[in-house]
N, C-alpha and C positions, 0 to 999 in steps of 0.2 A: 504494500500500500504506500501511497505517497504521504506527504506531510499534511496533517490536519490543521484546520484553522484553530486559533486560540491555544497553540502549544509553542514550546520553545525547545531548542536542541539541548539535550542534557548530556549525552555521551555517544560518541561515534563507536559503533559496534564492528563495522567492517568498512574499509575503504575499497577502492577498485581492485587493488592487488589482493587483499584479503578475501574479497568476494570470489575472485578467480580461483584462489587456492581452495576455498571451501567447495566450489563446484567440481574442481578436479578430483578432490578427495571423495566426494559423494559418488561421482561417476565410477571411480575405481571400486568403491564399495558395492555398487550394483553388480558389477561383473564378478567380483569375488563371491558375493552372496548367491548369485544365480549360477555360478560355475561356468560362466561364459556369456555370450550375448544372444543365444538362441531362446526364443519363446517369450521374450518380454517386450513390452511397448511402453512408451512414455506418453502420458496425457496431462497437459497443463490446464489448470483451472484458471479461467479468465478472471482478472486481467494479467497480473504479474506472475502467475504460475506458468504462463505460456513462454515468455523469454527464458525462464528457468529450465523448462523442459527442453527447449531448443538448444540451449547451451550445454546441457548435460548430454544430449544426443551428439552434439558436435565434438565434445571432449571424448566420448566413447569412440566416435569415428576416428579421431586423431590418434588414439592410443591402440585401438583394436582393429582399425581399418574395416569396420563394419558399420553400415548405416542402420540405425535403429528407427523404427517408425514412430512418428510423433503426431498426436492428436490434440485438438483444442476443444475445451468443454465449457459451456455456459450453464451455470447451475441456477439461474434466476427462478425458473418455474418450480424448482425443487426446494426452495428455501422454506423454513418453517415460520418465517416472519413475513412472508410475501404479502399478506393482507395489510400489513402496517407500513410497508416502505413506499408504496405509490399506488395510485388508482390504476395507472397504465405503465407497468414496469418496462424499462427498455431492455429488449432482448438482443444479445450478441450471438454471432454465429457459432454453432458447434460443428466441428469438422473431425470426424473419426472415420477416415476412409479405409479402414481395415477391420477385420473381425476381431472381437475380443474373446470370443468363445474359446475356452480352454487355454488361454494365454495368461501370462503374468502381467497385470496392469500396474504400472508405477504412477500413481497420481502425484502431481507436482504442484506445490503452492509456495508463495513467498513466506507467509507467516502462519504458524499454527497457534491458535488462541483457544477459543471455547470448544472447537471441534465441530461446530454446527455446519460450517462450510464443507468440511470433509464428509460429513454424514450426507449432505445433499448431493455431493459429487458421487458418492457410492450408489445412491439411489438412481442417479442419472445413468451411470455406467451399466447398471444391471438391466436397464431398458434396452441396451444394445446386445445383451447376451450374458452368459454366465462364465466369467473368467475363472481360470484355475485358482488364482488368488489375486488379491488387491493389496499392494504395499503403498506406503506414503513417504514421500520425500519433501522436506521443507527446508528453506534456507535458514529460517529462524524459528525456534520453538520458544515461546515466551511464557509457557505454563498457563495456570489459571483455567484449567479445563472445566467445562460444564457437561461434557459427554465422555464416556470411557473410550477415547480414541487416542492412539499414540503413533508417532512417526518412527519408521524403521531407519530412515536415513535423514540426518540433520546436519546442516552446515554449522549452526551455532545455537547453543542453549543459553537462555538467560531467564532469571527469575524477575518478574515485574510486579509492580503495584497496580492497584485499580486505576490510578490516574495516569499511568504511563502508557505510551503507544510506541510500537516499533514501526518505523518508516523505512520501507525498502524501495529503492528506485533503480531502474535499469536504463541503460542507454536507449534500448529499443522503445521504451514507453515514456521515459522521462528525460532523456538526454544525458544522464549521468549515472554511473554505478556508485551506489552509496547505501549504507545501512546505519540509521541513527535511532537512538532511544530518545523519544520525546516525552515531555511532561506537560500537564495542563498549565497554562499561563496563570500565574498568581500576580494580580495587580499590586504593585507596591503602594504603601501608604503615602499619600501626598503630604508635602511639608505643611500645608495649611491645616490639614486634618490632624496631623500629629501635634501641631502647635496648640490646637484647640483642646486636645486631650490633655496636654501638659498643663494648660491653664486651669482646666477643671480639676485636675489632680491636686493643685496647690491651694485651691479655695478651701477655707475652713468649713468643716461640716456644721450645718445648722443644728442647734439643740432644740429638741421638741419641747414645747411649753407644757408643763404639767397642769 
């Protein structure tokens, strides 16, 4: 996800080089876990799961000299909060030009948080067929799950508070590779307001009349 309004940058989690290293490691883990490149496909959850899936596929092709199929998935109609987000939600294109039946599907997303996006993605995948298994790859796992869903391949894990947000940007979608931990903007006290509080604090307390 990109940066949200009303937040400030708190900590850089990955720069462009670190992001590249994380993706390279994850791609290597895929191949080791599956014992090669046969039988698995990558499906990116829109929006920023798509560039992640494509880069993972490119890394596998660079090291293994094998082109892994990549699909694109829009989960809008499968969300459990669909009735609350918009009267007419904007749908993006789903492109899965290969069979998922009997194959290992590796779902790719930028951030794993509550788990609800992944649940919706699994429901969507099952409408295309019955995979042999579904695995999850995320660039950042920020914890605070609301559903019993875990990622098998993770670029970076970090514990976050309720006010913090993880911002992931890719060159393909945002023009820059970056991962930041954001926090809600807390407005500082204005000098005038602070001065009024100081004056009130110095005033003697009135004694009540008996």
